DSSP file (Angstrom, degrees, kcal/mol; ACC not computed):
  #  RESIDUE AA STRUCTURE BP1 BP2  ACC     N-H-->O    O-->H-N    N-H-->O    O-->H-N    TCO  KAPPA ALPHA  PHI   PSI    X-CA   Y-CA   Z-CA
    1    1 A X              0   0    0      0, 0.0     2,-1.1     0, 0.0     3,-0.1   0.000 360.0 360.0 360.0 124.5   -0.1    0.0    0.0
    2    2 A X     >  -     0   0    0      1,-0.2     4,-1.8     2,-0.1     3,-0.4  -0.768 360.0-173.8 -95.7  98.3    1.4    3.3   -0.9
    3    3 A X  H  > S+     0   0    0     -2,-1.1     4,-2.8     1,-0.2    -1,-0.2   0.854  79.1  54.7 -63.0 -41.6    0.4    5.6    1.9
    4    4 A X  H  > S+     0   0    0      1,-0.2     4,-1.5     2,-0.2    -1,-0.2   0.865 109.8  48.4 -61.5 -36.7    1.7    8.8    0.4
    5    5 A X  H  > S+     0   0    0     -3,-0.4     4,-2.1     2,-0.2    -1,-0.2   0.837 111.4  49.9 -66.8 -36.4   -0.4    8.2   -2.7
    6    6 A X  H  X S+     0   0    0     -4,-1.8     4,-2.7     2,-0.2    -2,-0.2   0.922 109.2  51.5 -68.4 -43.0   -3.4    7.4   -0.7
    7    7 A X  H  X S+     0   0    0     -4,-2.8     4,-1.8     1,-0.2    -2,-0.2   0.829 109.5  48.8 -67.3 -29.8   -3.1   10.5    1.4
    8    8 A X  H  X S+     0   0    0     -4,-1.5     4,-2.2     2,-0.2    -1,-0.2   0.855 110.3  53.0 -75.5 -36.2   -2.8   12.7   -1.6
    9    9 A X  H  X S+     0   0    0     -4,-2.1     4,-1.7     1,-0.2    -2,-0.2   0.939 109.5  48.2 -57.6 -45.3   -5.9   11.0   -3.1
   10   10 A X  H  X>S+     0   0    0     -4,-2.7     5,-2.5     2,-0.2     4,-0.5   0.914 110.4  51.2 -59.4 -44.9   -7.8   11.7    0.1
   11   11 A X  H ><5S+     0   0    0     -4,-1.8     3,-1.1     1,-0.2    -1,-0.2   0.911 112.0  47.3 -56.2 -49.8   -6.7   15.4    0.1
   12   12 A X  H 3<5S+     0   0    0     -4,-2.2    -1,-0.2     1,-0.3    -2,-0.2   0.811 108.9  54.3 -65.5 -32.2   -7.8   15.8   -3.5
   13   13 A X  H 3<5S-     0   0    0     -4,-1.7    53,-0.5    -5,-0.2    -1,-0.3   0.548 123.3-102.7 -78.5 -12.3  -11.1   14.1   -2.7
   14   14 A X  T <<5S+     0   0    0     -3,-1.1    -3,-0.2    -4,-0.5     2,-0.2   0.525  71.7 141.9  93.8  10.4  -11.8   16.6    0.1
   15   15 A X      < -     0   0    0     -5,-2.5     2,-0.7    -6,-0.2    -1,-0.3  -0.503  50.3-126.9 -79.2 151.6  -11.0   14.6    3.2
   16   16 A X  E     -A   30   0A   0     14,-2.7    14,-2.7    -2,-0.2     2,-0.2  -0.888  22.2-138.6 -98.5 112.2   -9.3   16.2    6.1
   17   17 A X  E     -A   29   0A   0     -2,-0.7    12,-0.2    12,-0.2     2,-0.2  -0.545  22.3-166.8 -82.3 139.6   -6.2   14.3    7.1
   18   18 A X  E     -A   28   0A   0     10,-3.0    10,-0.6    -2,-0.2     2,-0.2  -0.704  29.2 -89.2-117.3 161.3   -5.6   13.9   10.9
   19   19 A X        -     0   0    0     -2,-0.2     2,-0.2     8,-0.1     8,-0.1  -0.513  46.0-113.9 -67.8 137.3   -2.7   12.8   13.1
   20   20 A X        -     0   0    0     -2,-0.2    -1,-0.1     6,-0.1     3,-0.1  -0.513  17.8-149.8 -73.1 149.3   -2.6    9.1   13.8
   21   21 A X  S    S+     0   0    0     -2,-0.2     2,-0.3     1,-0.1    -1,-0.1   0.562  70.2  13.6-101.1 -13.2   -3.1    8.2   17.4
   22   22 A X  S >  S-     0   0    0      3,-0.1     3,-0.8     0, 0.0    -1,-0.1  -0.947  83.0 -93.9-154.7 175.2   -1.0    5.0   17.7
   23   23 A X  T 3  S+     0   0    0     -2,-0.3    -3,-0.0     1,-0.2     0, 0.0   0.531 117.1  58.5 -76.8  -4.3    1.6    2.9   15.9
   24   24 A X  T 3  S+     0   0    0     15,-0.1    16,-2.1     2,-0.0     2,-0.5   0.692  85.9  91.6 -92.4 -26.2   -1.0    0.6   14.1
   25   25 A X  E <   + B   0  39A   0     -3,-0.8    14,-0.2    14,-0.2     3,-0.1  -0.585  44.3 172.9 -79.5 123.5   -2.7    3.5   12.4
   26   26 A X  E    S+     0   0A   0     12,-3.0     2,-0.4    -2,-0.5    -1,-0.2   0.847  72.3  11.8 -90.4 -41.8   -1.4    4.3    8.9
   27   27 A X  E     - B   0  38A   0     11,-1.4    11,-2.4    -8,-0.1     2,-0.4  -0.998  57.7-176.8-142.4 132.4   -4.0    6.9    7.9
   28   28 A X  E     +AB  18  37A   0    -10,-0.6   -10,-3.0    -2,-0.4     2,-0.3  -0.997  17.8 165.6-130.3 129.9   -6.6    8.8    9.8
   29   29 A X  E     -AB  17  36A   0      7,-2.7     7,-3.4    -2,-0.4     2,-0.4  -0.984  25.0-140.0-144.8 154.5   -9.1   11.2    8.0
   30   30 A X  E     +AB  16  35A   0    -14,-2.7   -14,-2.7    -2,-0.3     2,-0.2  -0.890  20.4 170.3-111.9 145.4  -12.3   13.0    8.6
   31   31 A X  E >   - B   0  34A   0      3,-2.1     3,-1.8    -2,-0.4   -16,-0.1  -0.746  57.9 -84.2-129.1-177.5  -15.2   13.5    6.1
   32   32 A X  T 3  S+     0   0    0      1,-0.3    37,-0.1    -2,-0.2     3,-0.1   0.725 130.2  57.5 -61.6 -19.3  -18.7   14.9    6.7
   33   33 A X  T 3  S-     0   0    0      1,-0.3     2,-0.3    35,-0.1    -1,-0.3   0.406 118.2-101.0 -91.0   1.4  -19.5   11.3    7.8
   34   34 A X  E <   -B   31   0A   0     -3,-1.8    -3,-2.1     2,-0.0     2,-0.4  -0.762  59.1 -21.4 120.6-163.1  -17.0   11.1   10.5
   35   35 A X  E     -B   30   0A   0     -2,-0.3     2,-0.3    -5,-0.2    -5,-0.2  -0.742  49.0-171.9 -91.5 135.4  -13.5    9.7   11.1
   36   36 A X  E     -B   29   0A   0     -7,-3.4    -7,-2.7    -2,-0.4     2,-0.3  -0.927   5.3-167.2-124.0 150.6  -12.1    6.8    9.1
   37   37 A X  E     -B   28   0A   0     -2,-0.3    11,-2.0    11,-0.3     2,-0.5  -0.992  17.7-151.3-140.2 140.5   -8.8    4.8    9.8
   38   38 A X  E     -BC  27  47A   0    -11,-2.4   -12,-3.0    -2,-0.3   -11,-1.4  -0.985  24.3-168.9-112.1 125.6   -6.6    2.4    8.0
   39   39 A X  E     -BC  25  46A   0      7,-2.6     7,-1.4    -2,-0.5     2,-0.4  -0.660  14.0-155.2-104.7 157.5   -4.8    0.1   10.4
   40   40 A X  E     + C   0  45A   0    -16,-2.1     5,-0.2    -2,-0.2     2,-0.2  -0.964  29.9 155.0-134.1 123.6   -1.9   -2.3    9.8
   41   41 A X  E >   - C   0  44A   0      3,-2.8     3,-1.0    -2,-0.4     5,-0.0  -0.495  60.9 -72.8-127.0-165.1   -1.6   -5.2   12.2
   42   42 A X  T 3  S+     0   0    0      1,-0.2     3,-0.1    -2,-0.2    -2,-0.0   0.757 130.4  48.0 -64.0 -31.5   -0.2   -8.7   12.3
   43   43 A X  T 3  S-     0   0    0      1,-0.3     2,-0.3     0, 0.0    -1,-0.2   0.303 120.2-102.8 -99.1   3.9   -3.1  -10.0   10.0
   44   44 A X  E <   -C   41   0A   0     -3,-1.0    -3,-2.8     2,-0.0    -1,-0.3  -0.825  66.2 -10.2 112.7-149.1   -2.7   -7.2    7.5
   45   45 A X  E     -C   40   0A   0     -2,-0.3     2,-0.3    -5,-0.2    -5,-0.2  -0.561  50.1-171.4 -88.8 152.3   -4.8   -4.1    6.8
   46   46 A X  E     -C   39   0A   0     -7,-1.4    -7,-2.6    -2,-0.2     2,-0.3  -0.978   7.4-153.1-139.4 151.9   -8.1   -3.1    8.3
   47   47 A X  E     -C   38   0A   0     -2,-0.3     2,-0.3    -9,-0.2    -9,-0.2  -0.910   5.8-167.2-126.4 142.3  -10.4   -0.3    7.4
   48   48 A X    >   -     0   0    0    -11,-2.0     3,-2.2    -2,-0.3   -11,-0.3  -0.939  58.3 -12.8-125.3 160.6  -13.0    1.7    9.2
   49   49 A X  T 3  S-     0   0    0     -2,-0.3     3,-0.4     1,-0.2     4,-0.3  -0.341 129.7 -17.4  61.7-130.9  -15.7    4.1    8.1
   50   50 A X  T 3> S+     0   0    0      1,-0.2     4,-2.3     2,-0.1    -1,-0.2   0.308 108.6 103.1 -93.3   6.2  -15.2    5.2    4.5
   51   51 A X  H <> S+     0   0    0     -3,-2.2     4,-2.4     1,-0.2    -1,-0.2   0.855  79.6  47.8 -63.6 -38.8  -11.6    4.1    4.3
   52   52 A X  H  > S+     0   0    0     -3,-0.4     4,-2.8     2,-0.2     5,-0.3   0.951 112.3  49.1 -70.2 -41.6  -12.1    0.9    2.3
   53   53 A X  H  > S+     0   0    0     -4,-0.3     4,-2.1     1,-0.2    -2,-0.2   0.931 114.5  46.3 -60.2 -41.6  -14.4    2.6   -0.2
   54   54 A X  H  X S+     0   0    0     -4,-2.3     4,-1.9     2,-0.2    -1,-0.2   0.910 112.5  49.7 -64.6 -44.0  -11.8    5.5   -0.7
   55   55 A X  H  X S+     0   0    0     -4,-2.4     4,-2.1     1,-0.2     5,-0.2   0.942 110.7  49.9 -65.8 -46.5   -8.9    3.0   -1.0
   56   56 A X  H  X S+     0   0    0     -4,-2.8     4,-1.9     1,-0.2    -1,-0.2   0.860 110.3  50.9 -58.9 -37.5  -10.8    0.9   -3.6
   57   57 A X  H  <>S+     0   0    0     -4,-2.1     5,-2.7    -5,-0.3     4,-0.5   0.878 108.8  50.7 -69.3 -32.8  -11.5    4.0   -5.6
   58   58 A X  H  <5S+     0   0    0     -4,-1.9     3,-0.4     3,-0.2    -2,-0.2   0.893 109.8  49.0 -64.4 -43.3   -8.0    5.0   -5.6
   59   59 A X  H  <5S+     0   0    0     -4,-2.1    -1,-0.2     1,-0.2    -2,-0.2   0.867 114.0  47.3 -63.0 -38.7   -6.8    1.5   -6.8
   60   60 A X  T  <5S-     0   0    0     -4,-1.9    -1,-0.2    -5,-0.2    -2,-0.2   0.585 110.2-124.6 -84.6  -6.5   -9.4    1.6   -9.6
   61   61 A X  T   5 +     0   0    0     -4,-0.5     2,-0.3    -3,-0.4    -3,-0.2   0.933  65.3 134.5  62.8  41.2   -8.4    5.2  -10.6
   62   62 A X      < -     0   0    0     -5,-2.7     2,-0.4    -6,-0.1    -1,-0.2  -0.744  62.8 -91.4-115.7 168.9  -11.9    6.4  -10.2
   63   63 A X        -     0   0    0     -2,-0.3     2,-0.6    -3,-0.1    -5,-0.0  -0.638  31.3-153.3 -81.6 134.7  -13.3    9.5   -8.5
   64   64 A X        -     0   0    0     -2,-0.4     2,-0.5   -55,-0.1   -10,-0.0  -0.943  10.8-163.2-108.5 113.1  -14.3    9.1   -4.9
   65   65 A X        -     0   0    0     -2,-0.6     2,-0.7   -51,-0.0   -51,-0.1  -0.816  18.1-131.0-103.1 133.1  -17.0   11.6   -3.9
   66   66 A X        -     0   0    0     -2,-0.5     2,-0.5   -53,-0.5    -2,-0.0  -0.703  29.8-170.3 -75.8 116.7  -17.7   12.2   -0.2
   67   67 A X        -     0   0    0     -2,-0.7     3,-0.1     4,-0.0     4,-0.1  -0.949  22.6-117.6-113.7 132.9  -21.5   11.9    0.2
   68   68 A X    >   -     0   0    0     -2,-0.5     3,-1.5     1,-0.1   -35,-0.1  -0.303  42.3 -91.3 -63.1 148.4  -23.3   12.8    3.4
   69   69 A X  T 3  S+     0   0    0      1,-0.3    -1,-0.1   -37,-0.1     3,-0.1  -0.299 113.3  24.6 -61.4 144.7  -25.0   10.1    5.2
   70   70 A X  T 3  S+     0   0    0      1,-0.3    -1,-0.3    -3,-0.1     2,-0.2   0.598  83.8 161.5  73.7  12.4  -28.7    9.7    4.2
   71   71 A X    <   -     0   0    0     -3,-1.5     2,-0.5    -4,-0.1    -1,-0.3  -0.482  32.6-140.8 -64.2 134.1  -28.0   11.2    0.9
   72   72 A X        -     0   0    0     -2,-0.2     2,-0.5    -3,-0.1    -1,-0.1  -0.847  15.8-162.2 -98.5 125.0  -30.8   10.4   -1.6
   73   73 A X        -     0   0    0     -2,-0.5    15,-1.8     2,-0.0     2,-0.3  -0.930   9.3-141.0-112.2 130.6  -29.6    9.6   -5.1
   74   74 A X  E     +D   87   0B   0     -2,-0.5     2,-0.3    13,-0.2    13,-0.2  -0.666  24.0 178.9 -84.4 141.5  -31.9    9.7   -8.2
   75   75 A X  E     -D   86   0B   0     11,-1.4    11,-1.2    -2,-0.3     2,-0.4  -0.961  17.2-140.9-138.2 158.0  -31.4    7.1  -10.8
   76   76 A X  E     -D   85   0B   0     -2,-0.3     2,-0.4     9,-0.2     9,-0.2  -0.943   9.3-165.7-123.0 145.4  -33.2    6.3  -14.0
   77   77 A X  E     -D   84   0B   0      7,-2.8     7,-3.2    -2,-0.4     2,-0.6  -0.994  11.6-147.8-135.9 125.4  -34.0    3.0  -15.5
   78   78 A X  E     +D   83   0B   0     -2,-0.4     2,-0.4     5,-0.2     5,-0.2  -0.820  22.6 175.9 -96.1 120.3  -35.1    2.5  -19.1
   79   79 A X  E >   -D   82   0B   0      3,-3.0     3,-1.5    -2,-0.6    -2,-0.1  -0.967  68.2 -23.0-128.7 117.1  -37.6   -0.5  -19.5
   80   80 A X  T 3  S-     0   0    0     -2,-0.4     3,-0.1     1,-0.3    -1,-0.1   0.863 126.7 -48.9  52.6  45.8  -39.2   -1.3  -22.8
   81   81 A X  T 3  S+     0   0    0      1,-0.3     2,-0.4     0, 0.0    -1,-0.3   0.498 117.7 109.1  78.4   5.8  -38.7    2.2  -24.2
   82   82 A X  E <   -D   79   0B   0     -3,-1.5    -3,-3.0     2,-0.0     2,-0.6  -0.881  64.1-136.4-112.6 141.8  -40.1    3.9  -21.0
   83   83 A X  E     -D   78   0B   0     -2,-0.4     2,-0.4    -5,-0.2    -5,-0.2  -0.878  20.8-170.7-102.9 125.9  -38.0    5.8  -18.5
   84   84 A X  E     -D   77   0B   0     -7,-3.2    -7,-2.8    -2,-0.6     2,-0.5  -0.956   4.1-160.6-116.9 136.3  -38.8    5.1  -14.9
   85   85 A X  E     +D   76   0B   0     -2,-0.4     2,-0.3    -9,-0.2    -9,-0.2  -0.956  16.9 165.3-116.0 127.0  -37.3    7.1  -12.1
   86   86 A X  E     -D   75   0B   0    -11,-1.2   -11,-1.4    -2,-0.5     2,-0.3  -0.912  37.7-101.9-134.9 167.3  -37.1    5.9   -8.5
   87   87 A X  E      D   74   0B   0     -2,-0.3   -13,-0.2   -13,-0.2   -15,-0.0  -0.692 360.0 360.0 -88.0 140.4  -35.2    6.9   -5.3
   88   88 A X              0   0    0    -15,-1.8    -1,-0.1    -2,-0.3   -14,-0.1   0.351 360.0 360.0-114.7 360.0  -32.3    4.8   -4.3
């Protein structure tokens, strides 16, 4: 895991980087949804909050958008030539 690259990705995405609180924490950051942490232990890496989603987006080279909890997203579905809209 390239920690510096991940930290840069988080900054660009709008997350606020914070100081780690112990030797097992690699990255600690805050978003509108709270604090997320990446840990490294004997069994590998573990993620809390939005850390896994952010890390996966960085690996896929996609945009990670910080969305507030409870955000309602509109989506459209085309079925037999008709456009249906529902809340997701």
